[in-house]
C-alpha positions in Angstrom: -0.5 -19.8 9.4 -0.1 -17.1 6.7 -1.6 -13.7 7.1 -2.6 -11.2 4.4 -3.1 -7.5 5.0 -5.2 -6.0 2.2 -5.3 -2.2 2.0 -7.4 -0.2 -0.4 -7.0 3.5 -1.1 -9.2 4.5 -4.0 -11.8 7.2 -3.5 -14.0 5.3 -6.0 -16.1 2.5 -4.6 -15.9 0.8 -8.0 -12.4 1.2 -9.2 -9.8 -0.6 -11.2 -7.2 -0.8 -8.4 -9.8 -2.3 -6.1 -10.7 -4.9 -8.9 -7.1 -5.9 -9.4 -6.4 -6.0 -5.7 -9.5 -8.2 -5.0 -8.3 -10.6 -7.8 -5.1 -11.1 -5.8 -6.9 -11.3 -2.4 -9.5 -13.8 -3.7 -6.8 -16.0 -5.2 -4.7 -15.8 -2.0 -7.7 -16.7 0.2 -8.4 -19.7 -2.0 -4.8 -20.9 -1.7 -4.7 -20.3 2.1 -8.1 -21.5 3.4 -6.7 -21.6 7.0 -4.9 -18.2 6.6 -5.8 -14.9 8.2 -7.2 -12.1 6.0 -7.1 -8.6 7.3 -8.7 -5.8 5.4 -8.6 -2.0 5.8 -10.3 0.5 3.5 -8.2 3.7 3.8 -10.7 5.7 1.8 -13.9 4.6 3.6 -12.2 4.7 7.0 -9.4 7.3 6.7 -6.4 7.2 9.0 -5.8 10.5 10.7 -2.7 12.5 9.8 0.1 12.4 12.3 0.3 15.2 14.8 2.8 16.6 17.2 2.3 13.8 19.8 3.2 11.3 17.1 6.4 13.2 16.3 7.3 13.0 20.0 6.9 9.2 20.0 9.1 9.1 16.9 11.8 11.3 18.5 11.8 9.1 21.6 12.3 6.0 19.6 15.1 7.5 17.7 16.9 9.1 20.6 16.7 5.9 22.7 17.8 3.6 19.8 14.7 1.6 20.0 14.6 -0.7 17.0 12.3 -3.5 18.3 8.8 -2.7 17.2 7.3 -4.3 20.3 9.1 -1.7 22.4 7.7 1.3 20.7 5.0 1.7 23.4 7.8 2.7 25.8 7.8 6.1 24.1 4.3 6.9 25.5 4.7 9.3 28.4 1.9 11.9 28.2 -1.9 11.8 27.6 -1.5 13.3 24.1 1.1 10.6 23.3 -1.2 7.9 24.6 -4.0 9.2 22.4 -1.7 9.1 19.4 -0.6 5.6 20.3 -4.3 4.5 20.5 -4.6 5.5 16.8 -1.4 4.0 15.5 -1.2 0.8 17.6 -3.9 -1.2 15.7 -2.5 -0.1 12.4 1.0 -1.2 13.4 -0.3 -4.5 14.8 -2.0 -5.4 11.5 1.2 -4.6 9.6 3.5 -6.6 11.8 1.1 -9.6 11.9 1.1 -9.8 8.1 3.3 -12.0 6.0 2.0 -10.4 2.8 0.9 -6.8 2.5 -1.4 -6.0 -0.5 -1.9 -2.4 -1.4 -4.5 -1.5 -4.0 -4.1 2.1 -5.0 -4.8 4.4 -7.9 -2.2 6.9 -9.2 -3.3 10.4 -8.2 -1.4 13.3 -9.7 1.5 11.1 -10.5 1.8 9.8 -7.0 -0.3 8.1 -4.3 -3.5 9.2 -2.5 -3.2 11.2 0.7 -5.1 8.4 2.5 -2.3 5.9 1.7 0.4 8.4 2.7 -1.4 9.0 6.0 -1.3 5.3 6.8 2.4 5.1 5.8 3.2 8.0 8.1 1.4 6.5 11.0 3.1 3.1 10.9 6.6 4.1 10.0 9.3 4.7 12.6 13.1 5.2 12.4 15.2 2.2 11.6 12.3 -0.2 11.7 12.6 -3.4 9.7 9.9 -5.5 8.1 12.4 -7.7 6.3 11.0 -11.1 5.4 7.6 -9.7 4.5 6.4 -9.4 0.9 4.6 -6.4 -0.5 2.3 -6.4 -3.5 1.0 -3.2 -5.0 -2.0 -3.3 -7.4 -2.3 0.0 -9.2 -4.5 1.8 -11.7 -3.1 4.7 -13.8 -4.9 7.1 -16.1 -2.1 7.0 -18.6 0.8 4.8 -19.5 4.0 5.0 -17.4 5.7 1.9 -18.6 9.4 2.1 -19.5 9.7 4.0 -22.7 6.3 5.7 -22.5 6.4 9.5 -22.9 5.2 10.0 -19.3 7.4 7.3 -17.7 9.5 9.9 -16.0 6.5 11.3 -14.1 5.8 8.0 -12.3 6.2 8.9 -8.6 3.8 6.2 -7.6 5.8 3.0 -8.2 9.1 4.7 -7.7 8.0 6.3 -4.4 6.5 3.1 -2.9 9.4 0.8 -4.1 12.0 3.2 -2.6 9.9 3.7 0.6 9.6 0.0 1.4 13.3 -0.5 0.7 14.5 2.6 2.5 12.2 2.5 5.6 11.3 -1.2 6.0 14.3 -3.0 4.5 11.9 -4.7 2.1 13.3 -5.3 -1.4 10.7 -7.8 -2.4 7.9 -5.5 -3.8 5.8 -6.6 -6.7 3.8 -4.2 -8.8 0.8 -5.1 -10.9 -0.1 -2.0 -13.0 -3.3 -1.5 -15.0 -2.7 1.4 -17.3 -4.6 3.8 -19.6 -7.7 3.9 -17.5 -8.5 7.4 -18.7 -9.2 6.0 -22.2 -12.6 5.1 -20.8 -13.4 8.8 -20.4 -11.1 11.0 -22.3 -11.9 11.4 -26.0 -8.3 12.2 -26.7 -7.3 8.7 -25.4 -10.2 6.8 -26.9 -7.9 5.2 -29.5 -6.0 3.6 -26.6 -9.1 1.8 -25.2 -8.0 -1.6 -26.6 -4.5 -1.2 -25.0 -6.2 -0.4 -21.7 -8.4 -3.4 -21.9 -5.4 -5.6 -22.6 -3.5 -4.0 -19.7 -6.3 -4.6 -17.3 -6.8 -8.2 -18.5 -3.1 -8.9 -18.0 -3.1 -7.2 -14.6 -6.1 -9.3 -13.4 -4.4 -12.5 -14.6 -1.1 -11.6 -13.0 -3.0 -10.8 -9.7 -4.8 -14.1 -9.8 -1.6 -16.0 -10.5 0.5 -14.3 -7.9 -2.2 -14.7 -5.2 -1.8 -18.5 -5.5 2.0 -18.3 -5.0 2.3 -15.8 -2.2 
C-alpha cells in the first residue's frame, strides 16, 4: 500500500506553494484510494532546531558505523538524548514510511524557509539512504529563476534541495514543480509580468495534477 508524506512550509495560510502541493496531493489520493496519506504543516507546527543532544546522537551513529535507520535509537544513552530522540523519532518514522515525499515550499530569500531546514536537520543522519523513494517539490517564487532568466544564478532553493536529497539521501529522483513570478501580484514594477505568472501557475497546477496520478 502506497504512502504519501505531504509537508508544507509556507508561513502564509493561503499560499501558492500550498495550492500547488494540494493539487498533487488531491490527485495522488484519488489515484490511491487505499493509500496512506501523512500530512505535516511545518509552519503551523514548527519542528524544533537541533540541539547538542542531537549532535551527540549523530556523532554516535557516525562513530559506530550505523547505517541502518532502524538502529539509530541505539545512540540514545542519556536523558537529554532521549528527549532529542522523542522529537525526531516521529518525524523520521513518517519519512521512512513514505514512498513519495511531497514538499510544498516557497522560496524565501533565494532559498528555503527555516521551518523546512529545521525538519531536514532533524531527520538527516550520516550515510543514511532513502534510495527508492521519490521526492516531489512544489514551489512558489516571487521572481523568475528558470534557465536563462536574469536571476537564475540566485536559485538556491531548487539547487539546494536537489543536491541535498542526492548527497544525503541517495535520491536522484526529485521532481520540481515551480510556480514563478508570484510577486507580480503585488509589486508594481512586476505588474507587466502578471500574465506570465498566471500562465506559470496554471502550468504548475496542471503538472501537479498529472504527476499525482502517476506517482
